[in-house]
N, C-alpha and C positions, 0 to 999 in steps of 0.2 A: 215381693212378702213385705209385708210391716209385722216390726216385733216391737218390743218394751224390754229394754237392758235391765236384765234382773241382776245383776253383780258383776266387778271386775274380777278376770283370772289373776292368776299369781304371774304370767307373763305380760299383764296391761290389756287384753282384750275383752271388749265389754263380752258377755256372754247373755243370751237370751234363748228359751228352750234348746240349749245344747249348743247352739250356731254361736261363733267365733265374729265379731263382730269389733274392728278396730277402731280407734281414734274415737270409743263413743263412752256414755259413763253410765251410772245408774240411775234409769228412771226415764233416759231419753227415749225417745218413740223414734226410729229409724225407720227407712223402706228401702228395699234395694232387692237384687238378684243376689241369690244363694247357690253358692257353687263348692261342691264338697265338703259342705261343712260350714263355710265361710261367707259372709257378706264382705266380700273386699271393699265394696266401691257404697257405702251406707248414704243415704240423705238424711240429715238430721231434722225430723219434723217438729219434735218439740227438745229445746235443748235444756240442759240439767242447769240449775243456779251455782254447780259447779265448775262451770265451764267457761274458761278465760281464753283470752285470744294468745296464740303462741308466740313466746318472743323471739323464735326464731325462725326465720322465711324459709329454711331449708326443711323444718318439722314435718311436711306429709310427704316428701321424697328420702329424706337421710333416714335412716337405721339405728343412728345415735340416740336419740330418746324417741320414749315411746308415751308419755304423760304431759306432753306441756300442753295440753288441753286441758286441764285439770288443775283447779288453783291448789296453792301449796298445802292450807290447809287439811283437803281433800286428800292429798298424795301423804302427807305425815299418817293421817289417820289410816286410809290404807295399807301404806307398809308395816305400821305398827300391828294391823289386822291379819295381815300376812304369817307374821312372827307368834301372833296367840293362836290362829288356826291348826299351826302346825306342831305347837305345844298341845293345845285342845285333843288332836289327832292321838297323841299320844298319854291323853288324860291326867296333863297338868296344868295347873293354873300357876299365875305366876303375877308380882309387883312389876309395873312398866314404869320406868322413868322418862320424861319428858324427849321425845327424840331429837336428835341432834341432825342438824340438816347443812350440808357444806354451800356455800352461796355461788352463785351464776360464775363463769369461768374461773371455777380453780380446780380444774383437771389440769395433776400436774404429769401424768402418764397416761398415755393411749398408745392404742394400735391404729396407723393409717396404712390404706391400701394406697398403691401405686401402680398405673398402667399406662404403656404409652400405645397411642391411637392414630388413624390415618393423620389426624390435623395435628398432634404434640401429643401432650402428657397428662394424666389426670391425676390427682393427688387427695385422698379426703378420708369419708368413711364408707362405706358399702350402706346402698340402699335399703329401704326397708324390705326385710324378705327377700334381698336378691344379694347377686355379687358384682352389681353395676358399682362404680364406684361413682359418689356424689361428691363434687367439690364443695367447700362449705365456708366462704368466706362470709365473716361477720358471726361466726359460731360462737354462739353461748355459753356452751360447754366445757368448750379448752381454755387452759390458762392462756392468755394471750403472748405469754413468752414461747408456747407450742406454736400460735398461728402463726408468728414470727417466721418460724422456721420451714415454712411450706413452700417456697420457691427455691432454698438448698433441697428440699426431699424431689419437689420437679425436676431440677439439673441433676441428682444422683439417677433418676429412672429414665431422663433422656438417654445420660452417659451407659447406665447397666440395667435398662430395663430392654424386656424384649415383647413383641406385640402379643407372644404367646402364653406368658406368664403374667404373674402379678407380683410385684413387692412387697411386703409386709414392714413397715418402719415402726418400730417400736421405738417411740421419743419420751424421751422422761426429762423434765426440767429440774437442774441441781445449781446448787449453789456456786458452782464454779461456771455455768454453761448448761448447752445441751448437749443429751448425753443420747446418741443415736445407734440403736441395733438394726440392719439390714436382714432379710434373709428374704429368699428366693430371687436376689439379682445373678447377673450372667457369673460366671465364674472368674477368679483375678489373673489377670496376666498383669504384666509392670506398665504398660501404658494403664491400664483402668487404674492400676493401682495410683501411680501417680497422679493422674486427675482427680482421683476422690480427696485424696490427700491437700491438694490443692485447694479443692472445693471446701474442704472444711475448715481451711485458714482463712480462705475468704469470708467465708459464713461463722467464724469464730465458735463454731461447733466445739463442745469441750472433749469429747471422746466420739469416734464413729469406729463401730463394729462393720463388716462386710462377711454375711453367712460365716458367723462365729469367729471371725479374727479381725483382731483390732490393727486399725491401720492409718490410725492418727490418733493421737493424744494430746492435744494443745496443754491440757489441765485436768487432774484426776476431777472426775466429776462426781464431787461428795457428798453425802446425806449428812443432815444433824440429826445425829438421836442424842437426846441430854447431853451433856458434855463432849461425847464424841463426835469425831467425822468421820464415816464410814463411806468408803470408794466403794460401791456394790459390782458382781461381774455385767457385763453387759445385758441388758435387758432382764436382769432380775425384779423378783418381785419387790413392787413397794407400795403402800396405801396410795388409794387413788388423790389426795388432796391433805394438805398441811391439816387442813381444819378438820377433817376425818379421822386422821392420825393422831391429832392432838385429844378429842373427842374418847378417842378407843382408850388412848394410855392413860390419861385421869379416870376414865371407869376401872381399869385392872390395877393403877395405883390403888387409888381407893380400896378396891376388892382385895388386893392383899394385905393391906394396913401395914404393921410393924414387924412382918415378918422379915427374920434375919439371912434365910437360908431359903432361895425361891430357884424351882426348877423351870426353865423355860423352852415348851416342847414345841417344835415347829417353828424355831426361833429366827430364820429366815436371815438376815444381815444385822440383828441386833434392835429392829423397831422398839420391843419393851425390856428385851436384857440390859441393855446401854444405859437408859435413865434410871432403869429400877438400880444399877449397880453402885447409884447413888448413897444408898443405905443398906444396901443389902448385897449378900457373898450371891452371886448367879452361876447355875450351870446350864450352860447353852447350849439345845439337841437339836440339828437339823440335819435332813439327809443329803443337801448338797454341800460336798466340802469346799467349793469354792466361795460360799455364803460364809462358811464357819472362819475361813481364812479371812475374809474382809471383815467380820465382826472383832475377830483377835486383833488384826490389825490397827482397827479403829479403838480398839480397848486399850491397848498398849502407848498409843499416841496421847492418851487423853489425859488429863489431872483428874486427880480428887476421888476418881471412882476405886470402888472395892474389888473385891477379887471376883473376876469372870472366868472359869473353865468352859469350853466347849467340846464338842464330840458330834463327829459327822456321822450319824447313824440313821437308819431308814426305821423309823415307828412305824410304818404299818406291817413290816416282816419281822421287827425286834422291838417293841414297842419294849419299854421299862417296866421292871415290874416292881410288887410292893417293896421288895426288899432293897430296891436301889430308889424308891421314889420315898419311903415313909420319913427318913431324915431331914427331909425339906419340910418348911415352915407352911410352904405355899408353894403351887404349881400353876405356870402361865401356859393354855392350849392354844394355839391358833393355828388350826389344820387348814388345809384345803377346802373345795368342796364338798370332797367325797366324804367330810369329817374323820374325826380318828378315833374309828369302832376300836380298831384292836386295842389302842393305847388307853381309851376312858375306861374298857374291859378293865384293864390293870389298873388303874385309880378306882375306879370303883370296888376291887379288892383291897385297897389299901386304907392306910389312914394318915394320910395329909389333911391338916386342917380347914385350910381354903383351896379352892381351885376357880381359876379365872380365867373361864372359858371366854373366846373369841371365836366368831364365826362368821362365814357369810354366804351362807345355806341354811335357811330358818329349819328345812326339813332334815336334814341331817344333824343339826345340834340337837332339835328336839329327840331324835333316835338316841343320840349320843346323852341328853339329859337325863331321860328314862332310864341307860344304865344306871347312872349316878346317884338319882334316885333310889334305886331296886337298891343299891350297896348302903343305903344309910346316910345320905347326903339331902339335905334340902336347897331349895333356889332360893336363894335370898331378895334378889331383884335381876332386873332385864334392862339393860339399857341401847334403845335400838341406835344406829347411825346412820344415816343417809348420808352416803358420800358420792354414791352413785345417782347425783340427780337427774329426775325425770327419766329412770330406768327404772326397770324392774328386782334390780339388786337391791338387796339389804344385807346389810352388816349388820352386827350386833355383838356387847358384851355383857357378862351373867357372870353372878359372884354364886358359887356353890359352898356349902361349910357343914363339916362334920362336927357333934360335939355343942361345946356350948360357945366357941365363937360367937362373936355379935355380927349382926348382917351389913355392920358401915351405913 
């Protein structure tokens, strides 16, 4: 069957006549067998001028990247277009700032898979649309420090993996060394505990957690948030790249302007709260008590920061009310992919002058933005940040304001 690709879907596949065609671009003429609404192995008859040679040799087999076959300007325009389309579906137009894209080999946090085989072990990323583990030497996505960890992870699979299951390694680059959290391995016993601890020492891993238990801590694997050093709980959320974090922080900082009292909702371990505390009092709210404890310790050990209070609170079930929100000059809100619908509804009923919204899901962001606009806010600008390079993921920051507050 011969098709002409009409557009790129939000997950990165080309779409033609309702058929999904992977690794293609708009305008390309392709040919292949169609099965279940997909053309899994297309032959490119007429390539797009936006097509480039993928920089990674694993692109066709590995599922870590989806659009390495497209030129960077095309990917940037596509990702910005995904956000624009989500907003348009809610009847919203916005002013967009130029997209900020993280460079190759800068991912500092990733989930890798490990599995034992008849011949040994495999550690890598899952294959495209499968649970097969693909080894990734020379990966162009992950930071070299994470790639250097793979021999240690292979050794862990050999020690604590099974042929029937898979180990998930959440690996994070920290300023003190690698932070590794393993899930799915064998239950710990005394010999395994000792062997894993020795392995962590040999490979100079800062912290090693196994099935939620920390078994080796050579040095606190801290992250630098402004003037504060924070040691997150094992496997805790962290922005994927330092460059992406810096772009989001710059947008948030500009959005809140000279606010003197700020509420940071879904605050995590303090990505925004602690840098903002250099010039404002901040109240941080997060559902995970361990993250709040890490933030608090980081603040108490830092110098020159203003007061930071914190509260462990489920903002999905118990959002802050207008009476609690209105004393603040600005709110920062960075919910997970599901968005912050309940909290946004309360913000829409309130009178906080400025809201700096951060999102990793354009669809839920647009839904939540609609509530704010219906509540009397205006959308001043949107900043798209591509820190999940070559993937279908999109991050963004936006400024909402009520009243005469200038747009920055």
